[in-house]
Every structure is written in C-alpha cells, then in structure tokens.
LUMPA-638450 format. One record per residue: residue in one letter; y, x, z of N, C-alpha, C in turn. Coordinates in Angstrom, 2 decimals, padded with zeros to 5 digits. Layout:
+---+---------+---------+---------+---------+---------+---------+---------+---------+---------+
! r !     nyy !     nxx !     nzz !    cayy !    caxx !    cazz !     cyy !     cxx !     czz !
+---+---------+---------+---------+---------+---------+---------+---------+---------+---------+
! A !       Y !       X !       Z !       Y !       X !       Z !       Y !       X !       Z !
...
+---+---------+---------+---------+---------+---------+---------+---------+---------+---------+
% end
This chain:
+---+---------+---------+---------+---------+---------+---------+---------+---------+---------+
! r !     nyy !     nxx !     nzz !    cayy !    caxx !    cazz !     cyy !     cxx !     czz !
+---+---------+---------+---------+---------+---------+---------+---------+---------+---------+
! M ! -018.92 !  007.36 ! -023.64 ! -019.21 !  007.77 ! -022.41 ! -017.84 !  007.79 ! -021.64 !
! A ! -016.62 !  008.25 ! -022.95 ! -015.20 !  008.46 ! -022.16 ! -014.85 !  007.73 ! -022.00 !
! V ! -015.26 !  006.63 ! -022.56 ! -014.50 !  005.12 ! -022.47 ! -014.97 !  004.34 ! -020.87 !
! L ! -016.05 !  004.75 ! -020.75 ! -017.14 !  004.38 ! -019.70 ! -016.17 !  004.92 ! -018.48 !
! L ! -016.08 !  006.25 ! -018.38 ! -015.61 !  007.25 ! -017.57 ! -013.70 !  007.00 ! -017.27 !
! S ! -013.45 !  006.35 ! -018.16 ! -011.99 !  006.01 ! -018.19 ! -011.94 !  004.69 ! -017.64 !
! L ! -012.49 !  003.80 ! -017.67 ! -012.76 !  002.71 ! -017.09 ! -012.88 !  002.60 ! -015.70 !
! C ! -014.13 !  003.19 ! -015.43 ! -013.82 !  003.76 ! -013.74 ! -012.83 !  004.20 ! -013.32 !
! A ! -012.11 !  005.48 ! -013.94 ! -011.09 !  005.88 ! -013.00 ! -009.88 !  004.71 ! -012.67 !
! G ! -009.76 !  004.02 ! -013.77 ! -008.63 !  002.87 ! -013.64 ! -009.18 !  001.95 ! -012.52 !
! F ! -010.37 !  001.73 ! -012.27 ! -010.69 !  000.83 ! -011.07 ! -010.72 !  001.54 ! -009.76 !
! A ! -010.76 !  002.92 ! -009.62 ! -010.91 !  003.65 ! -008.47 ! -009.57 !  003.47 ! -008.01 !
! F ! -008.56 !  003.63 ! -008.72 ! -006.94 !  003.54 ! -008.24 ! -006.55 !  002.40 ! -008.15 !
! A ! -007.03 !  001.37 ! -008.18 ! -006.68 ! -000.08 ! -008.27 ! -005.57 ! -000.25 ! -006.88 !
! A ! -004.49 ! -000.86 ! -007.05 ! -003.71 ! -001.07 ! -005.64 ! -004.29 ! -001.91 ! -004.46 !
! V ! -004.17 ! -001.79 ! -003.32 ! -004.96 ! -002.34 ! -002.35 ! -003.54 ! -002.97 ! -001.41 !
! D ! -003.67 ! -004.33 ! -001.67 ! -002.48 ! -005.04 ! -000.64 ! -002.68 ! -005.36 !  000.41 !
! V ! -001.81 ! -004.81 !  001.34 ! -001.94 ! -004.86 !  002.68 ! -002.42 ! -005.99 !  003.19 !
! N ! -002.09 ! -007.41 !  002.56 ! -001.57 ! -008.79 !  002.95 ! -003.34 ! -009.16 !  002.68 !
! K ! -003.83 ! -008.69 !  001.89 ! -005.30 ! -009.40 !  001.42 ! -006.31 ! -008.03 !  001.35 !
! A ! -006.29 ! -006.98 !  001.47 ! -007.41 ! -005.88 !  001.60 ! -008.06 ! -006.18 !  002.93 !
! S ! -009.63 ! -005.82 !  002.80 ! -010.50 ! -006.05 !  003.92 ! -010.38 ! -004.61 !  004.74 !
! A ! -010.70 ! -004.39 !  005.93 ! -010.68 ! -002.94 !  006.49 ! -011.35 ! -001.91 !  005.76 !
! T ! -012.48 ! -002.22 !  004.65 ! -012.95 ! -001.21 !  003.98 ! -011.90 ! -001.04 !  003.04 !
! D ! -011.24 ! -001.68 !  002.47 ! -010.29 ! -001.90 !  001.09 ! -009.30 ! -000.60 !  001.74 !
! L ! -009.08 ! -001.17 !  003.00 ! -007.53 ! -000.29 !  003.47 ! -007.98 !  001.18 !  003.55 !
! D ! -009.63 !  001.59 !  004.13 ! -009.90 !  002.82 !  004.47 ! -009.89 !  003.47 !  003.55 !
! S ! -010.23 !  002.83 !  002.13 ! -010.35 !  003.76 !  001.19 ! -008.92 !  004.26 !  000.66 !
! I ! -007.85 !  003.75 !  000.92 ! -006.84 !  004.58 !  001.06 ! -006.61 !  005.92 !  001.57 !
! K ! -006.42 !  007.21 !  000.94 ! -006.27 !  008.06 !  001.64 ! -004.83 !  008.01 !  002.50 !
! G ! -005.18 !  008.52 !  003.86 ! -004.09 !  008.45 !  004.96 ! -004.39 !  007.60 !  005.98 !
! I ! -005.07 !  006.50 !  005.84 ! -006.18 !  005.38 !  006.39 ! -006.86 !  005.56 !  006.80 !
! G ! -007.24 !  005.20 !  008.10 ! -008.36 !  005.81 !  008.77 ! -008.48 !  004.11 !  009.64 !
! P ! -010.04 !  004.19 !  010.28 ! -010.31 !  002.99 !  010.82 ! -009.45 !  002.73 !  011.99 !
! G ! -008.62 !  003.38 !  012.67 ! -007.38 !  003.20 !  013.73 ! -006.53 !  002.27 !  012.89 !
! T ! -005.66 !  002.68 !  011.86 ! -004.91 !  001.93 !  011.42 ! -005.32 !  001.03 !  010.46 !
! S ! -006.09 !  001.23 !  010.13 ! -006.78 ! -000.58 !  009.47 ! -006.96 ! -001.30 !  010.33 !
! A ! -007.22 ! -001.18 !  011.55 ! -007.56 ! -001.98 !  012.64 ! -006.22 ! -002.46 !  013.16 !
! K ! -004.97 ! -001.95 !  012.84 ! -003.84 ! -002.22 !  013.61 ! -002.91 ! -003.21 !  012.72 !
! I ! -003.28 ! -002.93 !  011.33 ! -002.78 ! -003.64 !  010.27 ! -003.21 ! -004.77 !  010.40 !
! I ! -004.59 ! -004.91 !  010.44 ! -005.31 ! -006.52 !  010.62 ! -005.04 ! -007.01 !  011.83 !
! E ! -004.96 ! -006.47 !  012.77 ! -004.38 ! -006.91 !  014.36 ! -002.73 ! -007.69 !  013.65 !
! Q ! -002.10 ! -006.82 !  013.19 ! -000.53 ! -007.44 !  013.09 ! -000.73 ! -008.61 !  011.98 !
! R ! -001.51 ! -008.44 !  011.09 ! -001.43 ! -009.35 !  009.91 ! -002.32 ! -011.12 !  010.35 !
! K ! -002.86 ! -011.02 !  011.40 ! -003.23 ! -012.00 !  012.09 ! -002.11 ! -012.87 !  012.44 !
! S ! -001.00 ! -012.69 !  013.02 !  000.13 ! -013.31 !  013.45 !  001.03 ! -013.71 !  012.20 !
! A !  001.28 ! -013.09 !  011.16 !  001.68 ! -013.15 !  010.07 !  001.50 ! -012.32 !  008.70 !
! P !  001.62 ! -012.71 !  007.75 !  001.47 ! -011.50 !  006.88 !  002.59 ! -010.54 !  006.67 !
! F !  002.40 ! -009.49 !  006.04 !  003.85 ! -008.80 !  006.14 !  004.60 ! -009.24 !  004.97 !
! K !  005.62 ! -009.35 !  005.49 !  006.93 ! -009.79 !  004.42 !  006.98 ! -008.86 !  003.54 !
! N !  007.51 ! -007.17 !  003.86 !  007.56 ! -006.29 !  002.84 !  007.54 ! -004.82 !  003.75 !
! W !  007.55 ! -003.85 !  002.88 !  007.49 ! -002.47 !  003.89 !  007.84 ! -002.59 !  004.86 !
! N !  009.45 ! -002.87 !  005.13 !  009.86 ! -002.67 !  006.53 !  009.34 ! -003.32 !  007.40 !
! D !  008.91 ! -004.42 !  007.09 !  007.78 ! -005.33 !  008.22 !  006.85 ! -004.33 !  008.57 !
! L !  006.20 ! -003.99 !  007.67 !  004.62 ! -003.35 !  007.73 !  005.43 ! -002.15 !  008.86 !
! I !  006.75 ! -001.43 !  008.51 !  006.51 ! -000.12 !  008.96 !  007.17 ! -000.73 !  010.64 !
! G !  007.85 ! -001.94 !  010.78 !  008.44 ! -002.24 !  011.88 !  007.34 ! -002.58 !  012.94 !
! R !  006.23 ! -003.04 !  012.47 !  005.23 ! -003.61 !  013.38 !  003.80 ! -002.75 !  013.21 !
! V !  003.44 ! -001.91 !  012.53 !  002.53 ! -001.08 !  012.65 !  003.24 !  000.12 !  013.25 !
! S !  002.70 !  000.56 !  014.45 !  003.01 !  001.64 !  015.47 !  002.27 !  003.18 !  014.15 !
! G !  002.83 !  003.91 !  014.11 !  002.09 !  005.19 !  013.63 !  002.80 !  004.96 !  011.73 !
! I !  003.30 !  004.00 !  011.42 !  003.61 !  004.02 !  009.81 !  005.01 !  004.23 !  009.66 !
! G !  005.78 !  005.06 !  009.62 !  007.14 !  005.66 !  008.91 !  007.54 !  005.51 !  007.86 !
! E !  008.57 !  006.03 !  007.66 !  008.91 !  005.85 !  005.96 !  008.49 !  007.22 !  005.20 !
! K !  007.89 !  008.07 !  005.76 !  007.56 !  009.00 !  004.87 !  005.96 !  008.73 !  004.90 !
! R !  005.68 !  008.18 !  005.85 !  003.77 !  007.84 !  005.71 !  003.95 !  006.85 !  004.64 !
! A !  004.57 !  005.88 !  004.89 !  004.73 !  004.83 !  003.78 !  004.83 !  004.89 !  002.53 !
! A !  005.57 !  006.12 !  002.26 !  005.77 !  006.76 !  000.95 !  004.43 !  007.38 !  000.26 !
! K !  003.70 !  007.93 !  001.00 !  002.66 !  008.58 !  000.88 !  001.41 !  007.23 !  000.91 !
! L !  001.25 !  006.47 !  001.80 !  000.46 !  005.40 !  001.11 !  000.88 !  004.68 !  000.15 !
! S !  001.98 !  004.24 ! -000.13 !  002.44 !  004.01 ! -001.33 !  001.88 !  004.63 ! -002.60 !
! H !  001.98 !  005.62 ! -002.93 !  001.66 !  007.02 ! -003.92 !  000.01 !  007.03 ! -003.99 !
! Q ! -000.71 !  006.37 ! -002.83 ! -002.35 !  006.14 ! -002.91 ! -002.70 !  005.07 ! -003.40 !
! G ! -001.53 !  004.04 ! -003.42 ! -002.16 !  002.95 ! -003.82 ! -001.77 !  001.56 ! -002.83 !
! L ! -001.43 !  001.86 ! -001.93 ! -001.13 !  000.84 ! -001.05 ! -000.01 !  000.18 ! -001.20 !
! T !  000.01 ! -001.22 ! -001.29 !  001.36 ! -002.41 ! -001.62 !  001.62 ! -003.13 ! -000.63 !
! V !  002.72 ! -003.71 ! -000.84 !  002.84 ! -004.79 !  000.31 !  003.67 ! -006.40 ! -000.77 !
! N !  002.38 ! -007.02 ! -000.87 !  003.10 ! -008.34 ! -001.63 !  003.32 ! -007.80 ! -003.11 !
! G !  002.50 ! -006.82 ! -003.53 !  002.17 ! -006.16 ! -004.60 !  003.32 ! -005.16 ! -005.18 !
! E !  003.86 ! -005.24 ! -004.10 !  005.32 ! -004.11 ! -004.38 !  004.81 ! -002.69 ! -003.59 !
! A !  005.13 ! -001.49 ! -004.38 !  005.19 ! -000.18 ! -003.84 !  006.59 ! -000.13 ! -002.76 !
! Y !  006.24 !  001.00 ! -002.32 !  007.29 !  001.25 ! -001.32 !  008.72 !  001.98 ! -002.18 !
! K !  009.49 !  001.43 ! -001.82 !  010.88 !  002.06 ! -002.31 !  011.59 !  002.05 ! -001.19 !
! P !  012.04 !  003.63 ! -000.89 !  012.63 !  004.24 !  000.62 !  014.22 !  003.57 !  000.20 !
! A !  014.93 !  003.47 !  001.20 !  015.91 !  002.78 !  001.59 !  017.10 !  003.98 !  000.95 !
! G !  017.94 !  003.40 ! -000.03 !  018.84 !  004.03 ! -001.00 !  018.29 !  004.62 ! -002.02 !
! A !  017.24 !  004.35 ! -002.33 !  016.71 !  004.97 ! -003.57 !  017.37 !  004.34 ! -004.65 !
! P !  017.56 !  004.64 ! -005.89 !  018.17 !  003.77 ! -006.88 !  017.77 !  002.80 ! -007.50 !
! A !  018.31 !  001.87 ! -008.20 !  017.16 !  000.56 ! -008.54 !  016.66 !  001.34 ! -009.57 !
! P !  015.62 !  000.69 ! -010.32 !  015.02 !  001.21 ! -011.56 !  016.35 !  000.81 ! -012.63 !
! A !  016.33 !  001.44 ! -013.81 !  017.24 !  001.17 ! -014.69 !  016.74 !  000.15 ! -015.72 !
! K !  017.96 ! -000.98 ! -015.88 !  017.55 ! -001.96 ! -016.74 !  017.43 ! -001.70 ! -018.30 !
! P !  016.42 ! -002.34 ! -018.88 !  016.43 ! -001.72 ! -020.29 !  017.56 ! -002.22 ! -021.33 !
! K !  017.99 ! -001.54 ! -022.07 !  019.42 ! -001.96 ! -022.85 !  018.79 ! -003.42 ! -023.79 !
! S !  019.86 ! -003.89 ! -023.80 !  019.42 ! -005.14 ! -025.24 !  020.03 ! -005.09 ! -026.24 !
+---+---------+---------+---------+---------+---------+---------+---------+---------+---------+
% end
C-alpha cells in the first residue's frame, strides 16, 4: 500500500512544461487559473516560449516573483525550472 501511495505522490508532482501542457495541465499548477492558462496558450500559438524570460515578457501577470512560485509548483519552460537573474550557478561536482 505504501508503495502505491508513493507512486501516486510522484505522479501528482510531475513537471508541467508550458510549451506542451494543455489548459487542464496548466490549471493543475497552483497559482494558474483559467485566465492565465488562456493567456499562455494564446501566446504559445505565435511561437513556443524560448525560456522563462520569454514567458515573463509575453504573458501579462507573470513576473519574476510569480515565475519563481510557479516553478516551485512544477511549471517548467523547455524542461527548465526558473532561475532568478543573479542566482548562483549550481556547483560543479569535483572530479
């Protein structure tokens, strides 16, 4: 039973890519409602989002703070989580 619950929990927090997600998928992210998902899909019709800065620039109502929150909830752009400007790069493993 515990294994089944673990598997379900893993699927519940699957990443949702802004360029591939349906309106329902986008709405499943806490902080995105029908209005925002409609804006995202409308903007996506002209071209896929290149990165988080492109999403922030093209979708009104999404700024850096909201992008960070949405990323924390599982939203990605081309599989990438939001990294604020000026954030330190991840440490490279020592070889």
